[in-house]
C-alpha positions in Angstrom: 127.3 170.3 164.0 127.6 174.5 164.5 129.4 176.6 163.4 132.6 178.3 164.9 131.1 180.6 167.6 132.4 184.5 167.7 131.6 187.1 169.9 131.9 190.8 170.2 131.0 194.5 171.6 127.2 195.4 170.8 125.9 198.9 170.1 122.2 199.3 169.8 120.2 201.1 167.6 116.8 202.6 168.3 114.4 204.1 166.0 110.6 204.2 164.4 109.3 203.8 161.1 106.2 205.9 160.1 103.4 204.6 158.1 103.3 203.6 154.2 107.6 202.5 154.5 108.4 199.2 153.4 109.4 197.3 156.6 112.3 195.4 155.1 113.5 198.0 152.5 113.6 200.1 155.5 115.8 198.3 157.8 118.0 197.1 154.8 118.5 200.9 154.2 119.0 201.2 157.3 121.9 198.7 157.6 123.5 200.5 154.4 123.3 203.7 156.3 124.7 203.1 159.6 127.1 200.3 158.1 125.7 197.7 160.2 127.5 194.6 158.8 126.7 192.3 161.4 123.0 193.1 163.4 120.0 191.2 164.9 116.4 192.7 165.6 116.2 192.7 169.6 112.6 194.2 169.5 110.1 195.2 167.3 106.5 196.5 168.3 104.4 198.0 165.5 101.3 197.5 162.5 101.3 196.7 159.3 98.0 197.7 156.4 99.3 194.2 154.5 102.4 191.5 154.7 104.1 190.0 152.5 105.3 186.7 153.8 106.6 183.8 151.9 105.3 180.7 153.9 107.4 177.7 155.6 108.0 175.7 152.5 107.1 177.9 149.9 108.7 179.5 146.8 105.7 182.0 146.7 105.5 185.5 148.4 101.6 185.3 149.5 100.1 188.5 150.3 97.6 189.4 153.4 95.4 191.8 153.8 95.5 193.8 157.7 95.7 195.8 159.7 98.1 193.3 161.5 100.0 194.3 164.9 103.6 192.7 164.5 103.8 189.8 167.0 107.8 189.1 166.4 110.0 189.8 164.1 113.6 188.3 164.5 116.5 187.4 162.3 120.0 188.8 160.8 120.8 191.8 159.0 123.8 192.8 157.4 124.8 195.0 154.2 125.3 191.8 152.8 121.6 190.6 153.2 119.2 189.7 156.0 117.0 187.1 156.9 114.1 187.9 159.4 111.1 185.9 160.2 107.8 187.6 160.9 104.6 186.9 163.2 101.8 189.0 162.6 97.9 188.8 164.1 94.6 190.1 162.6 91.6 192.3 164.8 91.0 187.9 165.9 93.4 187.0 166.9 95.0 185.2 164.4 98.2 184.5 163.9 100.2 183.7 161.0 104.4 184.3 160.2 107.0 183.0 158.1 109.6 184.7 156.3 109.6 188.7 156.1 109.3 189.8 152.2 109.3 193.1 150.3 105.7 195.1 150.3 105.0 194.8 153.9 103.7 198.3 154.9 103.9 199.9 157.9 100.3 201.1 159.1 100.7 203.1 162.5 104.2 202.4 163.9 107.0 200.5 163.7 109.2 201.1 166.7 112.8 198.9 165.9 115.9 198.2 168.5 118.9 196.0 166.6 122.1 194.9 168.5 125.2 195.9 166.1 128.2 192.9 166.5 130.7 195.0 166.2 133.5 193.3 165.3 131.3 190.6 163.5 130.6 190.6 159.4 127.5 188.9 158.6 127.8 187.1 154.6 125.2 185.0 153.0 126.9 181.8 151.0 124.8 179.2 148.7 124.8 176.0 150.9 124.6 173.0 148.9 122.6 170.8 150.9 119.4 173.8 151.6 119.5 175.4 148.5 119.7 178.6 149.9 122.4 181.5 150.7 123.2 181.1 154.6 124.9 182.9 157.4 128.4 182.9 157.7 130.0 184.9 160.1 133.1 186.2 160.1 135.9 188.7 162.3 135.7 192.4 161.3 
């Protein structure tokens, strides 16, 4: 059964990250700096020198050496935490993906568009079924 649905007015935030920046840390910093309490990734394109990913079902972070093209980046962001998945491809076109972790370093650029849900707050609470802190949506 799904949780209670909410709707909200939205504002877009468009920005670019530069070489050497950490993708996850910069996204979290942007949310904190601009007080984004409930956002999602609308669009992302760019490249990484290396990718730190927690693979599906895994407990450990795996480091992959690039360069990589960012194929997709999606998930939820807020001042209380973020949950993002990333897919990247190498020069042969092979794709890997999983949970975005700290250490994904921008190679040339990362062009980011976030949608802020102005009337909501995304929280995280421990879920006894999954063992993870899962999304809780609340009105602002």
